[in-house]
Steps between C-alpha positions, in 0.01 A plus 500: 500500500327815373557675830873422484521645149305807611732548800810457285371746239405748770845466657679542164292804409552656843875430481527648149296803601702570814828448314390739224393764749830470690695526174312810386522671840869419532566657161298809584622565858843501663467197732156367589642237735649774719175699468679768298230613256684792343470486124803394301647771280549362153842596375578527135717210387862590454638444153739212566677548170605850605666358810673210333615675185861601525711582196768243447742733327545867428418453131170333582425774751565774244292316239216477751527870588513599133198284416305651792596851391405419140161374620443816702618708207261329261214552747579869542535547126167328444341731756659802335372390160149448635467819702678766299495539125825667395709503189730206421821700545411581859409134560840388374676753724302382803577136414869576460515687831318223683725238344808699597374540856423131528839406354672735745308343789592152381866598462503654848340187645758283324788715625363494855463122484856467364636722778315302765627172356858631489477619861364163613778321310765720663349442844497124442862504383607699807315258730650202320851641530448582868377149580785342304759712680341432838473126440855471363637698797308279745621187319865613511469582868345158568777326301777679691350426843422138409852445362646614831286245683594212269870588511491465878321161481641154448552436126289183493201668665533808279519278188185316605313828553625664179398197293140574606499841324427550132804483272518877448479584870747225591739627229474857634574376852801292390654776286454756780702289747871494554660260251635262762164463678314469169737221393444315828123523461515389135711199597208380715253509208457232235655551156169581330428783745856632464463512120166685528638756744832567326386511138459836327166675546 
């Protein structure tokens, strides 16, 4: 029994030792299993908050810029106060100039952000209008070609097919047809479908 315990302990210790050595070597070198023993270069961790932070609105962005500028301004003023001893009038002038510069920078950043937002909005509106025009033109072309097909078909078959479309599409198809053919197709539909298709939009 003692020998079994000794063997088990020896095995556990050997296993733990080998595992620890593999872990340490694998952290220190590129890939020990592929016999690549070049040392791993430790990279500084990237600040994840800097990557994920994105101002939600322009006001928040300007507030953030102003607060950063104020922080920098306070730091520079503290350094000025520590390094150089000057009279208070000069200090106030320096503070005023730095504040004016920081306010100008913040205003310029806000204007640039506003211009960029306006340009993006205009681009989106143009794209939206283009897609609407393209889709409406394609839809009208499809309606006109489909109406020609259904007008040449038997009224019963056309009615059966048209009843499978949504109410709006079916209504557009019916109202684009010649009145006589549309009336023939409607006569092959049930009264509920006729009411849906002929009622005002």
